[in-house]
C-alpha positions in Angstrom: -43.6 45.3 161.9 -45.3 46.8 158.9 -48.2 49.2 159.1 -51.3 48.1 157.1 -50.4 51.6 155.2 -47.1 50.3 154.1 -48.3 47.1 153.0 -51.1 48.8 151.0 -48.5 51.1 149.6 -46.3 48.1 148.5 -49.3 46.2 146.8 -50.2 49.8 144.9 -46.6 50.0 143.6 -46.3 46.3 142.5 -49.8 47.0 140.7 -48.3 49.9 138.9 -45.1 48.2 138.1 -47.2 45.1 136.6 -49.0 47.5 134.4 -46.3 49.5 133.3 -44.2 46.1 132.6 -47.1 44.8 130.6 -47.3 47.7 128.5 -43.7 47.9 127.8 -43.3 44.1 127.0 -46.0 44.4 124.3 -44.5 47.3 122.9 -47.2 49.4 123.6 -45.3 52.6 124.3 -45.2 55.9 122.4 -46.8 55.5 119.2 -46.5 51.9 119.4 -49.7 49.4 118.9 -51.8 49.6 122.0 -52.2 46.6 124.2 -55.1 44.8 126.2 -54.5 44.7 129.6 -55.7 41.5 131.7 -56.3 43.0 135.1 -57.7 40.7 137.5 -57.5 42.6 140.7 -59.3 45.7 141.8 -56.0 47.3 142.9 -54.8 46.8 139.2 -57.9 48.5 137.8 -57.8 51.3 140.2 -54.3 52.2 139.7 -54.7 51.8 135.9 -57.4 54.4 136.3 -55.1 56.7 138.2 -52.6 56.4 135.4 -55.1 57.0 132.7 -56.3 60.2 134.8 -52.6 61.6 135.0 -52.1 61.0 131.2 -49.2 58.3 131.9 -51.2 55.7 130.4 -53.5 56.6 127.3 -56.6 54.5 126.4 -56.3 54.4 122.7 -59.6 52.7 122.0 -61.7 51.1 124.6 -59.7 48.4 126.6 -56.5 48.9 124.8 -53.8 51.0 126.2 -50.3 52.5 125.4 -47.7 53.8 127.7 -46.6 57.3 127.6 -43.1 57.0 128.9 -42.4 60.8 129.3 -45.8 61.3 130.9 -44.9 58.5 133.3 -41.7 59.8 134.1 -43.2 63.0 135.0 -46.0 61.3 137.2 -43.3 59.4 139.0 -41.4 62.5 139.8 -44.7 64.3 141.0 -45.5 61.5 143.3 -42.0 61.4 144.6 -42.1 65.3 145.4 -45.4 65.0 147.0 -44.1 62.2 149.2 -40.7 64.3 150.4 -43.1 67.3 151.0 -45.7 65.1 153.2 -42.5 63.6 155.0 -41.3 67.1 155.7 -44.6 68.3 156.9 -44.8 65.3 159.3 -41.4 65.7 160.7 -42.0 69.7 161.1 
């Protein structure tokens, strides 16, 4: 049986994957042409805002974004380290 926190984490990760995939498929990476994102779900809009705040996604002009691959990898690494730290605290 999955907890609601586990389900929520899965939904958030899926939203992140959809955003990143959409930007990559549109060629909106690095110095590539920015892309508009069709985000219908609130969780996707919130996840996009977090990715922008972290610098992993850059809003080049209003409503048009590009993925900064290097910053995104750093963001993912930081998130993984935070998770391991929280796990260690919980087990300690």
